[in-house]
Backbone as JSON, one array per atom type, in Angstrom:
{
  "sequence": "XXXXXXXXXXXXXXXXXXXXXXXXXXXXXXXXXXXXXXXXXXXXXXXXXXXXXXXXXXXXXXXXXXXXXXXXXXXXXXXXXXXXXXXXXXXXXXXXXXXXXXXXXXXXXXXXXXXXXXXXXXXXXXXXXXXXXXXXXXXXXXXXXXXXXXXXXXXXXXXXXXXXXXXXXXXXXXXXXXXXXXXXXXXXXXXXXXXXXXXXXXXXXXXXXXXXXXXXXXXXXXXXXXXXXXXXXXXXXXXXXXXXXXXXXXXXX",
  "N": [[156.59, 61.9, 61.17], [153.46, 60.36, 60.73], [150.27, 61.29, 62.67], [149.02, 58.94, 64.39], [146.08, 57.11, 65.16], [145.13, 54.57, 67.25], [144.54, 51.45, 68.13], [143.28, 48.6, 69.75], [145.21, 46.09, 71.2], [148.63, 45.04, 70.6], [148.51, 41.94, 69.14], [148.87, 38.06, 68.3], [148.12, 38.14, 65.99], [149.57, 39.49, 62.81], [149.65, 42.75, 62.58], [147.37, 45.89, 61.78], [147.93, 48.57, 59.39], [145.75, 51.05, 58.11], [144.98, 52.48, 55.42], [143.81, 55.98, 54.61], [141.59, 57.91, 52.05], [141.55, 60.14, 49.72], [140.95, 63.63, 50.9], [139.99, 62.49, 52.95], [140.29, 60.91, 56.43], [143.09, 59.41, 59.16], [140.11, 59.19, 61.59], [138.12, 59.29, 60.18], [137.97, 55.86, 59.79], [137.12, 54.45, 61.97], [134.91, 52.91, 63.48], [135.16, 50.76, 61.79], [138.27, 50.0, 61.94], [137.89, 49.56, 65.07], [136.16, 47.82, 65.19], [137.96, 45.55, 63.78], [139.93, 45.42, 66.01], [139.09, 43.65, 67.55], [141.01, 41.66, 67.04], [143.37, 41.92, 66.73], [146.1, 44.15, 66.35], [145.23, 47.54, 65.54], [146.49, 50.06, 63.34], [145.19, 53.25, 62.41], [145.91, 56.43, 59.92], [146.63, 59.24, 59.71], [146.86, 60.94, 56.33], [149.94, 62.9, 55.39], [148.78, 66.31, 55.31], [147.05, 66.17, 55.61], [144.15, 65.83, 58.11], [145.2, 65.3, 61.98], [147.93, 65.34, 60.7], [151.36, 66.36, 59.42], [151.4, 69.99, 57.37], [152.54, 70.0, 54.45], [154.29, 71.42, 51.39], [155.17, 69.65, 48.89], [153.09, 66.77, 47.09], [152.63, 64.15, 46.28], [152.97, 60.17, 45.64], [155.2, 59.29, 45.88], [156.5, 60.41, 48.46], [154.9, 60.03, 50.19], [154.91, 56.92, 50.82], [156.83, 57.02, 51.48], [155.8, 58.57, 53.78], [154.38, 56.65, 55.32], [156.44, 54.28, 55.77], [157.61, 55.43, 57.43], [156.45, 55.65, 59.93], [155.59, 52.5, 59.73], [157.95, 51.17, 60.07], [158.7, 51.92, 62.82], [156.59, 50.36, 64.23], [156.22, 46.3, 65.54], [157.24, 44.66, 63.45], [156.56, 43.61, 60.08], [153.81, 44.65, 59.26], [150.24, 43.96, 58.56], [149.15, 45.87, 55.73], [146.05, 48.7, 54.74], [144.6, 50.35, 52.37], [142.44, 52.49, 50.97], [142.05, 54.3, 48.06], [143.0, 57.34, 47.53], [144.92, 56.65, 49.72], [145.55, 53.65, 48.58], [146.81, 53.92, 46.34], [149.39, 54.5, 47.43], [149.95, 53.0, 49.59], [150.57, 50.91, 47.74], [152.93, 51.71, 46.29], [154.38, 51.81, 48.25], [154.49, 49.08, 48.38], [155.96, 47.97, 46.43], [158.25, 49.73, 47.0], [159.48, 49.32, 48.92], [158.93, 46.58, 49.88], [159.73, 45.07, 52.39], [158.86, 46.24, 54.34], [156.16, 45.12, 54.44], [153.12, 43.05, 55.2], [150.74, 42.3, 53.97], [148.71, 43.33, 51.58], [146.28, 44.91, 51.73], [143.93, 46.8, 48.79], [141.96, 49.31, 48.82], [139.11, 50.3, 45.54], [140.98, 51.09, 44.07], [143.45, 51.72, 41.23], [146.48, 50.82, 40.2], [146.9, 53.17, 38.24], [146.59, 56.07, 36.07], [144.64, 58.51, 36.6], [141.77, 59.84, 34.08], [140.27, 62.25, 35.55], [138.88, 64.65, 37.66], [139.02, 65.67, 41.11], [139.34, 67.54, 41.95], [136.74, 69.85, 42.27], [135.7, 69.66, 44.33], [137.5, 70.55, 46.22], [137.19, 73.0, 45.09], [134.7, 73.46, 46.13], [134.7, 72.7, 49.29], [136.23, 75.51, 50.46], [134.82, 76.89, 48.95], [132.75, 77.36, 51.19], [132.39, 80.06, 53.66], [134.18, 80.46, 56.78], [133.9, 82.21, 58.6], [130.79, 82.78, 58.91], [130.44, 79.91, 60.15], [130.05, 78.11, 63.08], [129.37, 76.61, 63.59], [129.63, 72.9, 62.41], [127.0, 72.08, 61.21], [126.06, 74.83, 59.92], [127.12, 74.97, 58.2], [126.22, 73.14, 56.31], [124.12, 73.68, 54.2], [125.98, 75.37, 52.36], [127.92, 73.9, 51.36], [126.64, 72.06, 49.99], [125.83, 73.2, 47.68], [127.45, 73.24, 46.28], [127.73, 70.07, 46.21], [126.07, 67.69, 45.11], [125.71, 65.23, 46.71], [124.4, 63.98, 49.62], [125.54, 61.88, 51.76], [128.15, 62.51, 50.61], [128.66, 65.0, 51.45], [128.35, 64.82, 54.39], [130.33, 63.75, 54.48], [132.63, 65.5, 53.79], [132.46, 66.92, 55.79], [133.23, 65.9, 58.02], [136.08, 66.44, 58.32], [135.81, 69.46, 59.32], [136.9, 71.49, 61.65], [135.38, 73.32, 62.75], [134.85, 74.88, 65.64], [136.95, 76.48, 65.05], [136.91, 77.37, 63.56], [137.92, 76.17, 60.58], [139.14, 74.24, 57.84], [140.82, 70.07, 58.88], [141.94, 70.37, 56.53], [144.48, 70.94, 54.16], [143.95, 72.3, 51.47], [144.75, 74.13, 49.91], [147.78, 72.75, 48.96], [146.6, 70.19, 48.29], [145.18, 71.28, 46.17], [146.64, 72.12, 44.26], [148.65, 70.0, 44.0], [146.99, 68.2, 42.23], [147.45, 66.49, 40.45], [149.71, 64.84, 40.8], [148.09, 63.56, 43.05], [146.1, 62.43, 41.25], [147.55, 61.05, 39.6], [149.98, 58.24, 38.74], [153.24, 56.17, 40.03], [155.81, 55.39, 37.73], [156.74, 52.52, 37.98], [159.31, 50.08, 38.58], [159.34, 46.74, 38.6], [158.2, 44.2, 40.9], [155.58, 43.48, 43.05], [155.44, 40.61, 45.31], [154.53, 39.3, 47.75], [150.83, 38.83, 48.95], [148.45, 40.37, 47.73], [144.59, 42.0, 48.03], [142.74, 43.1, 45.61], [140.21, 45.27, 46.64], [137.29, 46.04, 45.53], [133.73, 47.67, 45.01], [131.48, 47.52, 43.88], [129.32, 48.16, 41.95], [131.31, 51.06, 41.3], [133.75, 52.56, 39.16], [136.11, 52.44, 39.12], [138.19, 50.14, 38.96], [138.85, 48.64, 36.4], [137.82, 46.31, 34.03], [140.38, 46.19, 32.05], [142.01, 47.7, 33.28], [143.4, 45.24, 34.22], [145.37, 44.1, 33.26], [147.8, 45.6, 33.51], [147.86, 45.38, 36.65], [148.48, 42.83, 37.18], [150.98, 42.92, 35.83], [152.39, 44.73, 38.13], [151.29, 43.3, 40.7], [151.48, 40.22, 41.05], [150.45, 37.55, 42.46], [148.07, 39.26, 43.35], [145.1, 39.11, 43.67], [141.28, 39.38, 43.89], [137.61, 40.66, 44.31], [134.31, 42.01, 44.83], [132.7, 43.73, 46.31], [129.13, 43.96, 46.63], [126.66, 46.58, 45.13], [127.92, 48.55, 46.41], [129.93, 51.57, 45.34], [132.61, 53.79, 45.29], [133.15, 54.53, 47.65], [133.14, 52.67, 49.36], [133.52, 51.1, 51.9], [132.32, 53.06, 54.0], [129.69, 52.83, 52.32], [128.91, 50.44, 52.5], [129.33, 49.28, 55.39], [129.59, 46.68, 57.24], [129.81, 44.75, 55.11], [132.02, 45.38, 54.24], [134.53, 45.21, 56.63], [133.17, 42.53, 56.53], [134.21, 41.29, 54.49], [137.42, 42.12, 54.05], [137.85, 41.05, 56.83], [137.45, 38.13, 56.77], [139.67, 38.08, 54.72], [141.6, 38.64, 55.51], [141.71, 36.55, 57.8], [142.53, 34.43, 56.77], [143.81, 30.41, 56.24]],
  "CA": [[155.86, 60.97, 61.82], [152.12, 60.6, 60.31], [149.49, 60.8, 63.53], [148.38, 57.77, 64.31], [145.2, 56.78, 66.09], [146.1, 53.25, 67.34], [143.03, 50.53, 67.99], [143.31, 47.41, 69.85], [146.56, 45.34, 71.55], [149.47, 43.54, 69.8], [148.52, 39.9, 69.14], [149.39, 37.2, 67.62], [148.18, 37.59, 64.69], [150.03, 40.9, 62.13], [148.23, 43.92, 63.1], [146.38, 46.03, 60.77], [147.72, 49.59, 59.41], [144.78, 51.97, 57.8], [145.33, 54.1, 55.2], [143.12, 57.13, 54.39], [141.43, 58.31, 51.39], [141.72, 61.86, 49.55], [139.82, 64.12, 51.95], [139.72, 61.52, 54.22], [141.47, 60.84, 57.73], [142.29, 58.07, 60.1], [139.18, 59.06, 61.63], [136.37, 58.59, 59.48], [137.48, 55.17, 59.68], [137.24, 54.84, 63.64], [133.99, 51.93, 63.22], [135.77, 49.52, 61.27], [139.26, 50.1, 63.16], [137.41, 49.72, 66.73], [135.76, 46.43, 64.77], [138.47, 44.12, 63.31], [141.2, 45.55, 67.04], [139.06, 42.74, 68.25], [141.68, 40.21, 66.59], [144.48, 41.93, 66.29], [146.38, 45.7, 66.83], [144.98, 48.09, 64.09], [146.75, 51.49, 63.46], [144.7, 54.81, 61.05], [147.12, 56.94, 60.04], [146.04, 61.17, 59.48], [147.97, 61.32, 55.66], [150.6, 64.25, 55.01], [148.12, 67.34, 54.78], [145.2, 65.76, 56.08], [143.63, 64.98, 59.87], [145.93, 66.23, 62.42], [149.71, 65.44, 60.06], [152.25, 67.35, 58.88], [151.37, 70.05, 56.31], [153.58, 70.02, 53.02], [153.41, 71.9, 50.08], [154.16, 68.93, 48.11], [151.79, 65.68, 48.14], [152.98, 63.16, 45.65], [153.37, 59.02, 46.62], [157.45, 58.37, 46.86], [156.71, 61.16, 50.01], [153.43, 59.41, 51.02], [154.77, 56.14, 50.81], [158.0, 57.08, 52.61], [155.44, 58.53, 55.52], [154.06, 55.06, 56.15], [157.25, 53.79, 55.82], [158.12, 55.66, 59.68], [155.23, 54.67, 61.16], [155.56, 50.58, 60.13], [159.19, 51.07, 61.09], [158.04, 52.13, 64.68], [155.61, 49.33, 64.67], [156.61, 45.46, 65.75], [157.02, 43.57, 62.66], [155.58, 43.73, 59.13], [151.99, 44.54, 59.19], [149.02, 44.24, 56.77], [148.75, 47.38, 54.49], [144.33, 48.07, 53.86], [144.35, 51.39, 51.99], [141.91, 53.22, 50.15], [141.8, 55.15, 47.05], [144.98, 57.78, 47.55], [145.6, 56.06, 50.28], [145.73, 52.95, 48.04], [147.74, 54.15, 45.43], [150.16, 54.61, 48.17], [150.25, 51.71, 50.0], [150.9, 49.93, 46.01], [154.27, 52.92, 46.07], [155.07, 51.14, 49.88], [154.42, 47.74, 48.3], [156.52, 48.16, 45.03], [159.74, 50.4, 46.43], [159.9, 48.67, 49.98], [157.77, 45.7, 50.65], [160.34, 44.37, 53.39], [158.15, 46.53, 55.7], [154.5, 45.01, 53.88], [153.04, 41.85, 55.59], [149.81, 41.35, 53.36], [148.14, 44.23, 51.3], [144.7, 45.35, 50.43], [144.0, 47.69, 47.84], [140.54, 49.36, 47.95], [138.84, 50.89, 44.71], [141.96, 51.73, 42.99], [144.45, 50.63, 40.72], [148.19, 51.71, 39.68], [146.92, 53.91, 36.62], [146.39, 57.31, 36.37], [143.19, 59.0, 35.81], [141.45, 61.09, 34.12], [139.17, 62.31, 36.23], [139.95, 65.39, 38.88], [138.73, 65.89, 41.99], [139.37, 69.26, 42.23], [135.46, 70.45, 42.14], [135.67, 69.37, 45.83], [138.65, 71.73, 47.0], [136.22, 74.29, 45.43], [133.62, 73.09, 47.59], [135.1, 73.58, 50.64], [136.79, 76.62, 49.73], [133.42, 78.24, 48.77], [132.2, 77.54, 52.7], [132.62, 81.37, 54.21], [134.15, 79.95, 57.54], [133.1, 83.47, 59.53], [129.3, 82.2, 59.72], [129.95, 79.41, 61.1], [130.09, 78.38, 64.62], [128.74, 74.05, 64.09], [129.34, 71.54, 61.11], [125.9, 71.94, 59.87], [126.29, 75.95, 59.68], [128.34, 74.94, 56.59], [126.29, 72.11, 55.45], [123.96, 74.18, 52.97], [127.2, 76.13, 51.58], [128.18, 72.64, 51.07], [125.03, 71.74, 49.24], [125.34, 74.15, 46.17], [128.41, 72.53, 44.85], [127.95, 68.89, 46.0], [124.72, 66.92, 45.32], [125.4, 63.49, 47.3], [124.14, 64.39, 51.12], [126.53, 62.02, 52.24], [129.59, 63.03, 50.58], [128.3, 66.34, 52.25], [128.05, 64.88, 56.16], [131.64, 63.21, 55.24], [133.61, 66.12, 53.61], [132.11, 68.06, 57.16], [134.76, 65.53, 58.69], [136.97, 67.09, 57.95], [135.73, 70.88, 58.9], [137.2, 72.28, 63.22], [134.16, 73.89, 63.26], [135.5, 75.78, 67.29], [138.32, 77.11, 64.96], [136.37, 77.97, 61.89], [139.4, 76.13, 59.72], [139.31, 73.31, 57.59], [141.45, 69.96, 58.76], [143.49, 69.13, 55.03], [145.98, 71.0, 53.76], [143.37, 73.2, 50.38], [145.58, 74.8, 48.71], [148.29, 71.76, 48.2], [145.98, 69.34, 48.08], [144.3, 71.76, 44.65], [147.53, 72.52, 43.59], [148.78, 69.01, 43.3], [145.37, 67.12, 42.15], [148.05, 65.84, 38.77], [150.12, 64.11, 41.1], [147.06, 62.54, 42.87], [145.34, 61.29, 39.88], [148.21, 60.22, 38.12], [150.92, 57.01, 39.5], [154.34, 57.03, 39.37], [156.04, 54.88, 37.17], [158.04, 51.87, 38.9], [159.81, 48.44, 37.92], [159.6, 45.49, 39.28], [156.81, 43.77, 41.08], [155.23, 43.53, 44.62], [155.18, 39.34, 44.96], [153.09, 39.32, 48.71], [149.36, 38.75, 48.83], [147.3, 41.27, 47.54], [143.37, 41.63, 47.78], [142.55, 43.87, 45.13], [138.72, 44.84, 47.06], [136.53, 46.94, 44.7], [132.61, 48.6, 44.43], [130.74, 46.78, 41.91], [129.1, 49.9, 41.27], [132.09, 51.76, 41.2], [134.44, 52.15, 37.61], [137.66, 52.72, 39.48], [139.23, 49.13, 38.6], [138.09, 48.29, 35.39], [138.34, 45.45, 33.33], [141.56, 46.51, 31.24], [143.36, 47.81, 34.29], [143.91, 43.84, 35.34], [146.76, 43.42, 32.99], [149.04, 46.47, 34.57], [147.59, 45.24, 38.39], [148.81, 41.66, 37.45], [152.22, 43.4, 35.87], [152.66, 44.63, 39.86], [151.35, 42.56, 41.58], [151.5, 38.93, 39.99], [149.78, 37.24, 43.15], [146.84, 40.19, 43.61], [143.27, 38.27, 44.04], [140.19, 40.16, 43.02], [136.97, 40.45, 44.86], [133.72, 43.05, 44.6], [131.73, 43.83, 47.24], [127.86, 44.52, 45.7], [125.69, 47.75, 45.93], [129.0, 49.31, 46.87], [130.51, 53.09, 45.21], [133.93, 54.33, 45.49], [133.39, 54.92, 49.02], [132.34, 51.08, 49.87], [133.18, 51.12, 53.7], [131.16, 53.73, 54.54], [128.11, 52.27, 51.79], [128.72, 49.25, 52.31], [130.92, 48.9, 55.79], [129.48, 45.43, 57.09], [130.57, 43.43, 54.11], [134.11, 45.05, 53.8], [134.64, 44.52, 57.59], [133.36, 40.97, 56.99], [135.65, 40.9, 53.54], [138.69, 41.83, 54.6], [137.97, 39.85, 58.02], [138.29, 36.89, 56.08], [141.39, 37.55, 53.06], [143.81, 38.7, 56.31], [142.1, 34.97, 58.53], [142.93, 32.72, 55.81], [144.99, 30.37, 55.82]],
  "C": [[154.06, 61.39, 61.66], [151.17, 60.96, 62.12], [148.34, 59.9, 63.07], [147.19, 57.73, 65.77], [145.01, 55.27, 66.13], [144.08, 52.37, 68.58], [143.33, 49.19, 68.88], [145.01, 47.07, 70.7], [147.38, 44.72, 70.67], [148.7, 41.55, 70.03], [149.25, 38.94, 68.54], [149.76, 37.44, 66.17], [149.19, 39.1, 63.73], [149.05, 41.67, 62.36], [147.84, 44.27, 61.25], [147.29, 47.73, 60.34], [146.32, 50.27, 58.4], [145.64, 53.01, 56.62], [144.3, 54.48, 54.47], [142.59, 57.37, 53.22], [142.11, 60.06, 50.67], [140.56, 62.53, 50.43], [139.74, 63.31, 53.18], [140.27, 61.64, 56.15], [141.16, 59.8, 58.79], [140.98, 57.74, 60.78], [137.87, 58.65, 61.55], [137.15, 56.56, 59.73], [137.47, 53.93, 61.44], [136.0, 53.47, 64.06], [134.95, 50.95, 63.22], [137.48, 49.41, 61.88], [138.62, 49.44, 64.35], [136.94, 48.1, 66.45], [136.7, 45.61, 64.9], [139.88, 44.32, 64.9], [140.42, 44.36, 67.44], [140.62, 41.68, 68.54], [143.04, 40.49, 66.38], [144.38, 43.97, 66.75], [146.38, 47.29, 65.44], [145.51, 49.88, 64.17], [145.97, 52.44, 62.53], [146.06, 55.86, 61.83], [146.69, 58.09, 59.43], [147.27, 61.48, 58.06], [148.91, 62.4, 55.87], [148.68, 65.2, 53.88], [146.65, 66.61, 54.94], [144.97, 65.64, 58.0], [144.98, 65.92, 60.88], [148.14, 66.47, 61.93], [150.26, 66.62, 59.68], [151.38, 68.72, 58.09], [152.46, 70.33, 55.12], [153.02, 70.71, 52.05], [153.12, 70.83, 48.94], [153.31, 67.3, 48.45], [152.15, 64.59, 46.11], [153.36, 61.55, 46.43], [154.28, 58.73, 46.52], [156.81, 59.13, 48.64], [155.71, 60.13, 51.0], [153.94, 57.66, 51.65], [155.87, 56.1, 51.8], [157.67, 57.31, 53.99], [155.14, 56.97, 56.18], [154.8, 54.44, 56.13], [158.29, 53.47, 57.74], [156.71, 55.49, 59.92], [155.75, 52.91, 60.8], [156.99, 50.52, 60.07], [159.3, 51.01, 62.57], [157.4, 51.04, 64.9], [156.62, 48.03, 64.67], [156.49, 44.32, 64.91], [156.38, 44.17, 61.41], [154.17, 43.5, 59.9], [151.07, 44.31, 58.42], [149.06, 46.45, 56.69], [146.9, 47.38, 54.37], [144.8, 49.67, 53.94], [143.73, 52.07, 50.69], [141.89, 54.33, 49.16], [143.32, 55.89, 46.55], [145.56, 57.09, 48.14], [146.25, 54.48, 49.69], [146.86, 52.52, 47.28], [149.71, 54.12, 46.55], [150.12, 53.7, 48.8], [150.95, 50.65, 49.01], [152.19, 50.85, 46.42], [155.26, 51.79, 47.13], [155.63, 50.05, 48.89], [155.6, 47.67, 47.07], [158.41, 48.67, 45.46], [160.07, 49.69, 48.32], [159.3, 47.7, 51.05], [158.2, 45.01, 51.61], [158.99, 44.64, 55.01], [156.46, 45.79, 55.66], [154.24, 43.44, 54.56], [151.62, 41.16, 54.19], [149.16, 42.83, 52.67], [147.02, 43.98, 51.0], [144.34, 46.84, 50.05], [142.6, 48.21, 47.89], [140.24, 50.31, 47.23], [139.7, 51.41, 44.31], [142.23, 50.74, 42.42], [145.81, 51.99, 39.93], [148.03, 51.88, 38.29], [146.9, 55.28, 37.2], [145.13, 57.55, 36.09], [143.02, 60.06, 35.25], [140.65, 62.35, 34.33], [140.03, 63.88, 37.24], [139.09, 65.32, 40.25], [138.5, 67.32, 42.92], [137.61, 70.18, 42.64], [135.13, 69.72, 42.9], [136.28, 70.27, 46.64], [137.2, 72.65, 47.01], [135.44, 74.6, 46.45], [134.28, 73.96, 48.55], [136.11, 74.39, 50.81], [136.29, 77.62, 49.56], [132.85, 77.98, 50.4], [132.73, 79.18, 53.76], [132.76, 80.72, 55.99], [134.07, 81.36, 58.49], [131.68, 82.85, 59.9], [129.25, 80.66, 59.84], [130.67, 78.3, 62.24], [129.68, 76.65, 64.44], [129.08, 73.52, 63.01], [127.75, 72.07, 60.07], [125.62, 73.14, 59.81], [126.67, 75.86, 58.33], [127.77, 73.87, 55.18], [125.17, 72.85, 53.37], [125.1, 75.41, 51.33], [127.91, 74.8, 50.44], [127.41, 72.37, 49.44], [124.93, 72.74, 48.5], [126.51, 73.38, 45.48], [128.22, 71.05, 44.98], [126.48, 68.62, 46.04], [124.72, 65.6, 46.02], [125.55, 64.49, 48.51], [125.64, 63.44, 52.29], [128.36, 61.69, 51.89], [130.1, 64.42, 51.4], [128.96, 65.81, 54.07], [130.04, 64.01, 55.89], [133.15, 64.38, 54.61], [133.73, 67.59, 55.31], [133.31, 66.86, 58.49], [135.53, 66.48, 58.97], [137.26, 69.07, 57.95], [136.16, 70.72, 60.71], [136.31, 73.24, 63.37], [134.18, 75.41, 64.77], [136.04, 76.86, 66.13], [138.21, 77.51, 63.85], [137.69, 77.35, 60.64], [138.96, 74.79, 59.44], [140.12, 72.01, 58.28], [142.09, 69.45, 57.41], [143.47, 71.46, 54.63], [145.41, 71.65, 51.42], [144.06, 73.09, 49.45], [147.15, 73.61, 48.13], [147.46, 70.49, 47.53], [145.05, 69.73, 45.8], [145.63, 71.79, 44.31], [148.76, 71.54, 42.98], [148.04, 67.47, 42.37], [146.55, 66.35, 40.9], [148.01, 64.99, 39.51], [149.14, 63.02, 41.77], [146.41, 61.97, 42.15], [146.34, 60.47, 39.47], [149.16, 59.41, 40.06], [152.89, 57.12, 38.83], [155.06, 55.23, 38.61], [157.36, 53.68, 37.51], [158.31, 50.7, 38.31], [159.35, 47.88, 39.07], [158.68, 45.33, 39.68], [156.23, 43.74, 42.43], [155.28, 41.44, 44.51], [154.42, 39.03, 45.98], [151.97, 39.02, 47.82], [148.97, 40.32, 48.71], [146.12, 40.82, 47.46], [142.72, 42.77, 47.1], [140.22, 44.18, 45.37], [138.2, 46.24, 46.36], [135.09, 47.15, 45.23], [132.44, 48.1, 43.64], [130.46, 47.81, 40.67], [130.02, 51.25, 41.41], [132.56, 51.83, 39.75], [135.9, 52.58, 37.82], [138.29, 51.74, 39.18], [138.36, 48.29, 37.53], [138.85, 46.68, 34.58], [140.62, 45.09, 33.32], [143.0, 47.29, 31.98], [144.11, 46.23, 34.99], [145.62, 43.69, 34.46], [148.28, 44.13, 33.6], [148.71, 46.33, 36.16], [148.49, 44.09, 38.53], [150.45, 41.38, 37.15], [153.11, 43.53, 37.34], [152.37, 43.91, 40.03], [150.6, 40.85, 41.13], [150.78, 38.79, 41.03], [148.42, 38.2, 43.39], [145.36, 39.11, 42.94], [141.76, 39.63, 43.25], [138.64, 40.28, 43.68], [136.4, 42.0, 45.34], [132.64, 42.69, 45.46], [129.88, 44.51, 46.4], [127.03, 45.44, 46.44], [126.79, 48.13, 46.38], [129.92, 50.01, 45.42], [132.47, 52.38, 45.49], [133.9, 54.32, 46.96], [132.69, 53.02, 49.97], [132.61, 50.77, 51.14], [132.8, 51.93, 54.21], [129.91, 53.49, 53.3], [127.69, 50.92, 52.56], [129.97, 48.19, 53.96], [130.74, 47.34, 57.14], [130.24, 44.71, 56.83], [132.02, 44.03, 53.9], [134.49, 44.89, 55.15], [134.52, 42.98, 57.31], [134.4, 40.0, 55.95], [137.28, 40.48, 54.43], [139.13, 41.56, 55.84], [138.77, 38.67, 57.34], [139.25, 36.71, 55.27], [141.96, 37.8, 54.74], [143.22, 37.48, 57.78], [142.29, 33.86, 57.97], [143.75, 31.79, 55.37], [146.07, 30.55, 54.77]]
}
């Protein structure tokens, strides 16, 4: 079972499972999860090879979808699911293969397509950190900055650094080896006919207009919304706007 961080208690409203993206963790979503838990039970998971969850030699979407299925089966009734980036792809895979486990789906800044870019440069950046010289997180900042020129991303990666134990809580070896799987998307038949919101950053190019036909083929009821001024990490860049959009969509009739 994946590591779960629970916020709030079950209410009459469907609960919400939050699924983080690549290099993230359930803890990254703590503020948004706590705020949304004023109305519903919220569970933020650590995906395999991330955070406090199991490390494996494989990292593909059918397996990640089954990990999520195990979590949802342990909860009371279908939950809404919010997945960002890699977590969005895992959530879409689950919706297409085991739709009965999901009440409604929110996909944050990702599409059900294979991407040509890679995220390997960030694996290399984290692997470049000399952990023997790290006693607190700030010690790693100059080492990361050699490879990462975005201060917000440096702060994001530091959340996965366990400085006292001189380790990353990310299975960088597997994530590096499985990057083609992470950037891809399974070839799945059928469609998920439930309610789906594709919530994107207006400044991101992850959900392009030319992907709409593929999205609609797999998710016929898909709705689209963009958050102005936000890029791919929309929940970190515009947290209040992101929370408001999610809350409004979950609470609508």
